[in-house]
C-alpha positions as CSV (number, residue, x, y, z in Angstrom):
1,M,-11.2,-17.1,-2.1
2,F,-10.8,-13.8,-0.1
3,I,-12.1,-10.3,0.5
4,L,-9.8,-7.5,-0.5
5,I,-9.6,-4.1,1.2
6,C,-8.0,-1.2,-0.7
7,I,-8.0,2.2,1.0
8,S,-7.2,5.4,-0.8
9,A,-5.7,6.8,2.4
10,D,-2.9,4.2,2.1
11,F,-3.0,3.3,5.8
12,D,-0.4,6.0,6.4
13,P,-0.7,5.5,9.4
14,V,-3.6,3.1,10.2
15,H,-6.2,5.0,12.3
16,K,-9.5,3.9,13.9
17,G,-11.4,4.5,10.7
18,H,-9.2,1.9,9.0
19,E,-9.7,-0.4,12.0
20,K,-13.4,-0.2,11.6
21,L,-13.1,-1.1,7.9
22,I,-11.0,-4.2,8.7
23,K,-13.5,-5.3,11.3
24,E,-16.4,-4.9,8.9
25,A,-14.4,-6.9,6.3
26,S,-13.7,-9.6,8.9
27,K,-17.4,-10.0,9.7
28,I,-18.2,-10.7,6.0
29,A,-15.2,-13.0,5.8
30,D,-16.2,-15.0,8.8
31,D,-19.8,-15.4,7.4
32,E,-18.5,-16.6,4.1
33,S,-15.4,-18.6,5.1
34,K,-13.0,-16.2,3.3
35,K,-10.0,-14.2,4.5
36,V,-9.2,-10.5,4.6
37,V,-6.3,-9.4,2.4
38,V,-5.2,-5.7,2.6
39,Y,-3.5,-4.3,-0.5
40,L,-1.1,-1.4,0.3
41,N,0.7,0.9,-2.1
42,K,4.4,0.6,-1.9
43,G,7.0,3.2,-2.8
44,F,4.7,6.2,-3.4
45,S,1.2,6.8,-2.2
46,A,-1.9,7.0,-4.5
47,N,-1.4,10.8,-4.2
48,H,2.1,10.4,-5.7
49,A,3.9,11.3,-2.4
50,P,6.5,9.5,-0.3
51,F,5.0,7.6,2.6
52,F,5.2,9.0,6.1
53,V,5.5,5.4,7.4
54,D,7.2,2.7,5.3
55,F,5.5,-0.4,3.9
56,D,6.7,-2.9,6.5
57,A,5.4,-0.8,9.4
58,R,2.0,-0.2,7.7
59,R,1.8,-3.9,7.0
60,D,2.4,-4.6,10.7
61,M,-0.3,-2.1,11.6
62,A,-2.9,-3.9,9.4
63,L,-1.9,-7.4,10.5
64,A,-2.2,-6.3,14.2
65,L,-5.8,-5.3,13.6
66,G,-6.9,-8.6,12.1
67,A,-6.0,-8.6,8.5
68,D,-5.1,-12.2,7.4
69,E,-2.6,-11.1,4.8
70,V,-1.0,-7.9,3.3
71,K,0.0,-7.6,-0.3
72,S,1.6,-4.6,-2.2
73,F,1.1,-2.5,-5.3
74,E,4.5,-1.4,-6.5
75,G,6.0,0.8,-9.2
76,L,2.8,2.6,-10.1
77,H,2.2,5.9,-8.4
78,H,5.4,7.8,-9.5
79,R,4.5,6.8,-13.1
80,L,0.7,6.9,-13.5
81,I,-2.4,8.9,-12.7
82,L,-5.2,7.1,-10.8
83,S,-7.3,6.7,-14.0
84,Y,-4.5,4.3,-15.2
85,S,-3.3,2.8,-11.9
86,V,-6.8,1.7,-10.7
87,P,-7.5,-0.7,-13.5
88,I,-4.0,-2.2,-13.1
89,R,-4.6,-2.7,-9.4
90,L,-8.0,-4.2,-10.0
91,K,-6.4,-6.6,-12.5
92,Q,-3.9,-7.7,-9.9
93,M,-6.7,-8.3,-7.3
94,I,-8.8,-10.3,-9.8
95,D,-5.7,-12.4,-10.9
96,D,-5.0,-13.1,-7.2
97,G,-8.5,-14.6,-6.8
98,A,-10.4,-11.8,-5.2
99,T,-14.2,-12.1,-4.8
100,D,-15.1,-8.9,-2.9
101,Y,-13.9,-5.3,-2.6
102,I,-14.7,-3.2,0.4
103,T,-14.2,0.5,1.0
104,S,-15.5,3.4,3.1
105,A,-17.5,6.4,1.8
106,S,-19.6,9.2,3.1
107,I,-22.2,8.6,0.3
108,P,-24.2,5.3,-0.2
109,L,-23.5,2.7,-2.8
110,S,-26.6,3.8,-4.8
111,E,-25.1,7.3,-5.2
112,I,-21.7,5.8,-6.2
113,K,-23.5,3.7,-8.9
114,S,-25.4,6.7,-10.2
115,K,-22.4,9.0,-10.5
116,A,-20.3,6.2,-12.0
117,K,-22.7,5.5,-14.8
118,K,-21.5,8.3,-17.1
119,F,-17.9,7.1,-16.9
120,I,-18.9,3.5,-17.4
121,D,-20.8,4.4,-20.6
122,E,-18.0,6.5,-22.0
123,G,-15.2,4.0,-21.0
124,N,-13.1,7.0,-20.0
125,F,-12.1,7.6,-16.4
126,V,-9.9,10.7,-16.8
127,G,-11.4,14.0,-15.5
128,M,-13.5,12.9,-12.6
129,P,-15.1,16.1,-11.4
130,K,-13.5,17.6,-8.3
131,S,-16.9,18.4,-7.0
132,Y,-17.7,14.7,-6.5
133,T,-17.6,13.5,-3.0
134,N,-15.6,10.2,-2.7
135,R,-14.2,10.6,-6.2
136,N,-11.8,7.7,-5.7
137,E,-14.6,5.3,-4.6
138,I,-16.7,6.3,-7.7
139,R,-13.7,5.7,-9.9
140,W,-13.0,2.2,-8.4
141,Y,-16.7,1.2,-8.8
142,A,-16.9,2.5,-12.4
143,I,-13.7,0.8,-13.6
144,N,-14.7,-2.4,-11.8
145,E,-18.0,-2.4,-13.7
146,F,-16.5,-1.3,-17.0
147,L,-13.9,-4.2,-16.9
148,G,-16.7,-6.7,-16.4
149,S,-15.2,-7.7,-13.0
150,K,-17.2,-10.0,-10.8
151,L,-15.9,-8.4,-7.6
152,K,-18.8,-7.7,-5.2
153,Y,-18.6,-4.0,-4.0
154,H,-19.2,-3.3,-0.3
155,V,-19.4,0.2,1.2
156,V,-18.9,1.0,4.9
157,K,-20.1,4.3,6.3
158,E,-17.0,6.6,6.5
159,F,-15.8,7.8,9.9
160,D,-15.7,11.6,10.5
161,K,-13.3,12.4,7.6
162,D,-12.2,15.8,9.0
163,K,-11.3,14.1,12.3
164,Y,-9.8,10.8,11.1
165,S,-7.5,12.3,8.5
166,G,-4.1,10.7,7.8
167,R,-2.9,14.1,6.6
168,L,-3.8,15.8,9.8
169,I,-2.4,13.0,11.9
170,R,0.9,13.2,10.1
171,K,1.0,17.0,10.3
172,S,0.5,16.9,14.1
173,I,3.3,14.4,14.7
174,I,5.7,16.4,12.6
175,D,4.6,19.7,14.1
176,N,5.2,18.3,17.6
177,D,8.8,17.1,16.9
178,L,7.7,13.5,16.2
179,V,5.8,13.2,19.5
180,I,2.3,11.5,19.3
181,T,0.1,13.8,21.4
182,K,-2.8,12.6,23.6
183,D,-5.3,14.0,21.1
184,I,-3.7,12.0,18.2
185,K,-3.5,8.8,20.3
186,K,-7.3,8.9,20.6
187,L,-7.5,8.6,16.8
188,L,-5.2,5.6,16.6
189,P,-5.5,2.0,17.7
190,K,-3.1,1.0,20.5
191,T,-1.1,-1.2,18.2
192,T,-0.6,1.6,15.7
193,V,0.8,3.9,18.4
194,E,3.2,1.2,19.5
195,I,4.4,0.6,15.9
196,L,4.7,4.3,15.2
197,K,6.8,4.8,18.3
198,R,9.1,2.0,17.2
199,E,9.5,3.5,13.8
200,I,10.1,7.0,15.2
201,D,12.7,5.7,17.6
202,A,14.5,3.9,14.7
203,G,14.6,7.1,12.7
204,R,12.5,5.7,9.9
205,V,9.7,8.3,10.3
206,P,8.9,10.5,8.4
207,G,9.8,9.3,4.9
208,D,10.9,12.1,2.6
209,R,11.9,12.9,-1.0
210,N,15.5,12.9,-2.4
211,W,15.4,16.7,-2.7
212,D,19.1,16.9,-3.7
213,E,18.4,15.0,-6.9
214,I,15.3,17.0,-7.6
215,Y,17.2,20.3,-7.1
216,K,20.0,19.1,-9.3
217,R,17.8,18.1,-12.2
218,M,15.6,21.2,-12.1
219,N,18.6,23.4,-11.8
220,T,20.8,21.8,-14.6
221,Y,18.7,19.9,-17.1
222,S,18.2,21.5,-20.5
223,R,14.7,22.1,-22.0
224,G,15.3,19.1,-24.2
225,N,16.1,16.8,-21.3
226,L,13.2,18.1,-19.2
227,E,10.9,17.5,-22.2
228,K,11.7,13.8,-21.9
229,I,10.5,13.6,-18.3
230,A,6.9,12.5,-17.8
231,Y,4.2,15.1,-16.7
232,L,6.2,18.1,-17.7
233,N,4.7,20.2,-20.5
234,G,6.3,23.0,-22.6
235,N,5.0,25.9,-20.5
236,T,6.1,24.3,-17.2
237,I,9.5,23.5,-18.5
238,N,10.0,27.2,-19.5
239,E,8.8,28.2,-16.0
240,I,11.3,25.8,-14.5
241,I,14.1,27.3,-16.6
242,K,13.1,30.9,-15.8
243,R,12.8,30.4,-12.0
244,R,16.2,28.8,-11.4
245,V,17.9,28.3,-8.9
246,Y,16.0,25.9,-6.6
247,R,17.2,25.3,-3.1
248,D,14.0,24.5,-1.1
249,P,10.7,22.6,-1.7
250,E,8.6,25.7,-1.5
251,S,10.3,27.2,-4.6
252,I,9.6,24.0,-6.5
253,W,5.9,24.0,-5.4
254,A,5.7,27.7,-6.5
255,V,6.8,27.1,-10.0
256,F,4.2,24.4,-10.5
257,R,1.5,26.6,-9.1
258,R,2.5,29.3,-11.7
259,S,2.1,26.6,-14.3
260,D,-1.5,25.9,-13.1
261,Y,-0.7,22.4,-11.7
262,G,-2.9,21.3,-8.8
263,P,-1.5,19.6,-5.8
264,V,-1.9,16.0,-7.1
265,M,-0.3,16.7,-10.5
266,T,2.5,18.7,-8.8
267,R,3.3,15.7,-6.6
268,L,3.3,13.4,-9.6
269,A,5.5,15.7,-11.6
270,I,8.0,16.0,-8.7
271,S,8.0,12.2,-8.3
272,A,8.7,11.8,-12.0
273,I,11.7,14.3,-11.7
274,E,12.9,12.5,-8.5
275,C,12.9,9.1,-10.1
276,E,13.7,10.4,-13.6
277,V,10.6,8.8,-15.1
278,T,10.6,9.3,-18.8
279,K,7.6,9.7,-21.1
280,R,8.8,6.6,-23.0
281,E,8.8,4.6,-19.8
282,V,5.2,5.6,-18.9
283,M,4.0,5.0,-22.5
284,E,5.6,1.5,-22.6
285,L,4.1,0.6,-19.2
286,M,0.6,1.7,-20.4
287,K,1.0,-0.3,-23.6
288,S,2.1,-3.4,-21.7
289,Y,-1.2,-3.3,-19.8
290,E,-3.2,-2.5,-23.0
291,T,-2.1,-5.9,-24.3
292,L,-3.6,-7.5,-21.2
293,G,-7.0,-5.7,-21.9
294,V,-6.7,-3.7,-18.7
295,I,-6.6,-0.1,-20.0
296,P,-10.0,1.2,-21.3
297,K,-10.2,1.8,-25.0
298,N,-10.6,5.6,-24.7
299,Q,-7.5,5.9,-22.5
300,K,-5.2,3.9,-24.8
301,V,-2.1,5.6,-26.1
302,Q,-3.3,5.6,-29.7
303,K,-6.5,7.3,-28.6
304,V,-4.6,10.1,-27.1
305,I,-2.6,10.5,-30.4
306,D,-5.9,10.3,-32.4
307,R,-7.5,13.0,-30.3
308,A,-4.5,15.3,-30.7
309,W,-4.7,15.0,-34.5
310,Y,-8.5,15.4,-34.6
311,V,-8.4,18.5,-32.4
312,A,-5.6,20.1,-34.4
313,S,-7.5,19.4,-37.7
314,S,-10.7,20.8,-36.2
315,I,-9.0,24.0,-35.1
316,E,-7.7,24.5,-38.6
317,N,-11.3,24.4,-39.8
318,G,-12.5,27.0,-37.2
319,V,-13.8,24.7,-34.5
320,S,-12.8,25.5,-30.9
321,A,-10.4,23.0,-29.1
322,R,-13.0,22.5,-26.4
323,E,-15.8,21.7,-28.9
324,A,-13.5,19.3,-30.8
325,N,-12.4,17.6,-27.5
326,E,-16.0,17.1,-26.4
327,K,-17.0,15.7,-29.8
328,F,-14.1,13.3,-29.9
329,R,-14.9,12.0,-26.4
330,S,-18.6,11.6,-27.0
331,Q,-18.5,10.0,-30.5
332,D,-16.7,7.1,-32.0
333,I,-14.5,9.0,-34.4
334,N,-11.8,7.3,-36.4
335,V,-8.8,9.3,-37.7
336,N,-5.4,8.3,-39.2
337,P,-2.9,10.6,-37.7
338,P,0.7,10.8,-39.0
339,L,3.2,9.2,-36.6
340,S,6.1,11.0,-38.2
341,L,6.6,14.5,-39.6
342,E,9.3,16.2,-41.5
343,A,10.0,19.7,-40.3
344,G,12.2,22.4,-41.9
345,L,15.0,24.1,-40.0
346,N,16.3,27.6,-39.9
347,L,20.1,27.0,-40.0
348,T,22.9,29.5,-40.7
349,K,25.4,28.7,-43.5
350,F,27.9,27.6,-40.9
351,E,25.4,25.4,-39.1
352,T,24.3,23.9,-42.4
353,K,28.0,23.1,-43.2
354,I,28.6,21.2,-40.0
355,T,25.2,19.4,-39.8
356,K,25.1,15.7,-40.8
357,E,22.3,13.3,-41.5
358,G,21.4,10.8,-38.8
359,I,22.2,13.1,-35.8
360,N,19.7,12.6,-33.0
361,T,17.9,15.7,-31.8
362,D,15.9,16.9,-28.8
363,L,12.6,18.7,-29.3
364,Y,11.3,21.4,-26.9
365,V,9.2,24.5,-26.6
366,D,11.2,27.7,-26.5
367,K,10.6,30.7,-24.3
368,N,8.4,32.2,-27.0
369,G,6.2,29.1,-27.2
370,K,7.6,27.9,-30.5
371,V,8.4,24.2,-31.2
372,S,12.2,24.0,-31.5
373,V,15.0,21.5,-31.8
374,Q,18.5,21.3,-30.4
375,F,21.4,19.0,-31.4
376,K,25.2,18.8,-31.3
377,S,27.5,18.5,-34.3
378,E,31.2,18.8,-34.4
379,G,31.1,19.9,-30.7
380,K,28.8,22.8,-31.5
381,K,25.3,23.1,-29.9
382,I,22.7,24.1,-32.5
383,K,19.2,25.4,-31.6
384,T,16.5,26.5,-34.1
385,N,12.7,26.7,-34.5
386,L,10.9,24.1,-36.6
387,R,9.1,25.1,-39.8
388,L,5.8,23.2,-40.1
389,P,2.2,24.0,-41.3
390,A,-0.1,25.3,-38.5
391,R,-2.1,22.0,-38.1
392,E,1.1,20.0,-37.7
393,V,2.5,22.5,-35.1
394,T,-0.7,22.3,-33.1
395,Y,-0.7,18.5,-33.3
396,L,2.9,18.4,-32.1
397,R,2.2,20.7,-29.2
398,Y,-0.7,18.5,-28.1
399,I,1.6,15.5,-28.2
400,M,4.4,17.3,-26.4
401,D,1.9,18.3,-23.7
402,S,0.3,14.9,-23.4
403,N,2.5,14.1,-20.3
404,F,3.4,10.6,-21.4
405,I,3.8,10.3,-25.2
406,P,7.5,10.7,-26.2
407,I,8.8,12.3,-29.4
408,S,12.2,11.9,-31.0
409,G,13.9,13.5,-33.9
410,S,16.8,12.9,-36.3
411,I,18.5,15.0,-39.0
412,K,17.5,14.1,-42.5
413,K,19.2,15.3,-45.7
414,A,16.8,17.4,-47.9
415,K,17.0,18.7,-51.5
416,K,18.3,22.0,-50.0
417,G,19.9,21.7,-46.6
418,F,18.4,19.5,-43.9
419,K,15.1,18.6,-42.2
420,V,14.2,16.9,-38.9
421,K,12.2,13.7,-39.0
422,V,10.0,13.8,-35.9
423,V,8.7,10.4,-34.7
424,I,5.8,10.3,-32.4
425,G,5.4,7.5,-29.8
C-alpha cells in the first residue's frame, strides 16, 4: 500500500515546488502507514524532449528529499501523445498497488472535477483545450475516473509557477555556461544543487538529442520512407523535402512551424525521427494496451479508422469535415470501413512491361497533394499517382495523416495492366 506522486514537470531538476509536494505526500503517508513512491519518466520527458538531467540523478534528488522509492515509466514519450500515455501510466501504478495519487495545481480539485466531466462522459481525452489551466492535472483526473480507478486524488496548492519553472531553471544554467547562479540556488533544495554539480562535473548535463541522426534522416529519406515514421503527415513530409538541407536545430524547428505543428507535436515528431519510430510500432503498442482494457473506446485504433471513413463519406454527401467530426465524436456511430482498397496506376508502356505482381510499394503524398506510390522493378524506380474515387482518396488521406496508422501496398495484376492493393492498419 503506498501513495504515488507523478509530476508533469518530470523532476528535471527537482526544485522546491517538488520538495513541497513530497513533504505533503509524506504527511499523508505517515498518517495512513503508507509509503511515498515517485514515478519518473525515463528516456524522454512527458513533453517528448530529452532530459536535462538523467534518470539516475533525478532519482537521487527525489530520494534525498524523503521519497521512499522511485520507479520509472519507460518507452512511452517518444511514441505516444499524453492522451495515450496517461492511461498506460495509470495502469502501471494501479497494478503496482497504488492507493493514492497526489499532484500540484493552481486550481482547486472541485474545478478539476468540473472541467474533467465532459471528457469523462465522452470517453475521449484527445484535444484538451489549450485555454485550460492545469490541463495535465485535468487529464489525469478524467482518465482516472473514466477507467474506474480507486485511486484517491489529492491536490496540493501549486508554488509560483512562473518562478519555480524547470524550463527557466534549465535555461539559466545553460545560459551561464553550466554554472548554478545564486538566484537559481534559491529555487533548489540543497541536495539538488549538490547532485546537479556532481552531474555537471561528470559531463552528464545537459542531455541532448542525436542531431546527426536526425539531420541524416531528414536530409536523405524519401517521401515513402518518411511516410512510415510516426507523427509525420503528407504536408509536413513535403515541407521537409522542399527545405533540405538541414544542418542545425533551428532549421528543423522552422519546417515544423511552417507545417502548423505546435511545440509539443514538434518535439514528438523530432523524437520519432531520432528514434526511427514507425507508425506500425505505435499502432501495435496501442493495440497491445487495448487488449488490457487501458485505452478508452473512442481512442482505439479502429475508432480512428472508422472516423476517417465516416468523415470521407459525409464530405461526399456535402457535409463539412468539421460537422462530420463533431457528429462522430458526440454520437455512437457504427460504420464498416474498408481495410483494403484497389487503386489504379498511371504507368507508361515501358513501366507496365517491367512491373510484376507482388512487388511491395511505398505510398506518399506528392508535392501537388496527390496520393502516389513508388516502387522498384528491374532496378528502375517507378513513381505514379493513384487512381481512386474521391471518397476513397479522402479516406486514404485521413489515414495517412492520422500520425500512427500505417498503410502498405503491393502490386496486383489487373485485367488490363496493374493495380495497387492498399492495406490499412
